[in-house]
C-alpha positions in Angstrom: -72.5 24.1 24.1 -70.5 26.0 21.5 -67.4 24.1 22.7 -69.0 20.8 21.9 -69.9 21.9 18.4 -66.4 23.1 17.7 -64.9 19.8 18.8 -67.1 17.9 16.4 -66.2 20.1 13.5 -62.4 20.1 14.0 -62.2 16.6 15.4 -60.6 15.4 18.6 -57.5 17.2 19.9 -54.2 15.4 18.8 -50.9 15.3 20.7 -48.2 17.2 18.8 -45.1 16.8 21.0 -42.7 13.9 20.6 -41.9 11.5 17.8 -43.6 8.4 16.5 -42.0 5.0 16.4 -41.8 5.1 12.6 -40.0 8.4 12.7 -37.4 7.1 15.2 -36.8 4.0 13.1 -36.3 6.0 9.9 -33.9 8.4 11.7 -31.9 5.5 13.1 -31.6 3.9 9.7 -30.4 7.2 8.1 -27.8 7.7 10.8 -26.7 4.0 10.4 -26.2 4.3 6.7 -24.2 7.4 7.2 -22.0 5.7 9.8 -21.4 2.7 7.5 -20.3 5.0 4.7 -17.8 6.7 6.9 -16.5 3.4 8.2 -16.0 2.1 4.7 -14.2 5.3 3.7 -11.9 4.8 6.7 -11.1 1.2 5.8 -10.2 2.3 2.3 -8.0 5.0 3.5 -6.1 2.7 5.9 -5.6 0.2 3.1 -4.3 2.9 0.8 -1.9 4.1 3.5 -0.5 0.6 3.9 0.0 0.2 0.1 1.7 3.6 -0.1 4.0 2.8 2.8 5.0 -0.5 1.2 5.6 1.2 -2.1 7.8 3.8 -0.4 9.8 1.2 1.4 10.2 -0.8 -1.8 11.6 2.3 -3.6 14.0 2.8 -0.7 15.2 -0.8 -0.9 15.7 -0.6 -4.6 17.4 2.8 -4.5 19.8 1.7 -1.7 20.8 -1.5 -3.7 21.3 0.5 -6.9 23.5 3.0 -5.0 25.5 0.1 -3.5 26.0 -1.3 -7.0 27.0 2.1 -8.4 29.7 2.5 -5.7 31.4 -0.8 -6.7 34.8 -0.6 -8.4 35.1 -2.0 -12.0 36.5 -5.3 -10.7 33.9 -5.7 -8.0 31.1 -5.1 -10.5 32.6 -7.7 -12.9 32.7 -10.2 -10.0 29.1 -9.5 -9.1 28.1 -9.7 -12.7 29.7 -13.2 -13.0 27.4 -14.4 -10.3 24.4 -13.4 -12.4 21.1 -12.6 -10.7 20.8 -12.7 -6.9 17.5 -12.7 -5.0 17.2 -11.9 -1.3 13.9 -12.9 0.2 12.5 -11.9 3.6 13.7 -8.3 3.7 12.1 -5.9 6.2 11.7 -2.1 5.8 15.4 -1.6 6.8 16.7 -4.2 4.4 17.4 -6.7 7.2 17.0 -10.3 6.1 15.1 -12.8 8.1 15.8 -16.5 7.3 12.7 -17.9 9.0 9.8 -16.0 7.6 7.4 -17.6 10.0 9.1 -15.7 12.8 9.2 -12.4 10.8 5.9 -11.7 9.2 6.9 -8.1 8.5 9.7 -9.3 6.2 7.6 -9.2 3.0 10.0 -7.9 0.4 12.3 -9.7 -2.0 15.0 -8.0 -4.0 16.5 -9.3 -7.2 19.7 -7.8 -8.7 20.5 -8.8 -12.3 23.7 -7.9 -14.2 24.1 -7.9 -18.0 27.7 -7.2 -18.9 28.3 -5.7 -22.3 24.9 -4.1 -22.5 24.1 -1.7 -24.0 27.7 -1.3 -25.1 30.8 -3.4 -24.6 32.2 -1.0 -22.0 29.1 -1.0 -19.8 27.0 -3.2 -17.6 23.2 -3.1 -17.4 22.1 -3.4 -13.8 18.5 -4.1 -12.9 17.0 -4.1 -9.4 13.5 -5.3 -8.7 11.8 -5.3 -5.4 8.6 -7.4 -5.1 6.0 -7.9 -2.4 2.4 -8.9 -1.9 -0.2 -7.1 0.1 -4.0 -7.1 0.4 -4.2 -5.6 -3.1 -2.1 -8.3 -4.7 1.4 -8.7 -6.0 3.4 -5.5 -6.6 6.9 -4.6 -7.7 9.3 -1.7 -8.2 11.9 -1.9 -11.0 15.1 0.2 -11.4 17.5 -0.1 -14.3 20.8 1.6 -15.0 23.6 1.2 -17.5 27.0 1.6 -15.7 29.9 2.5 -17.9 33.6 2.4 -17.0 33.4 6.2 -16.5 30.7 5.6 -13.8 32.9 3.4 -11.6 
């Protein structure tokens, strides 16, 4: 009889092992939000890597063209300067040109070389190299400029 009285005072026995459905739903939601945050971070990291890779490739293309121009003789530089600005479109990461861009989607760079004879002095030529491209972040460019004097070439 004393057992019956104690049950009435403390209430019925409850089950304490396991989880309720609400607890499981909350746990799944917390884990889902954590996974989504990690996935978003990964996507941002991948995009940043692509932008950095393209920037590095554009710098290489600009530097290689500037080095080519610096290696020209005085007469060769004059001849190229007479031609004015030249633009090559459809360059890939190695500077190879593709004429049909539909067949070469990786050829995203364009390179413009401009010559300004007599600038900044009458014995020098200002040379500018600009490499442009577009990616998911928008239009981008790298710009190099040098004044080549007759002592340089």
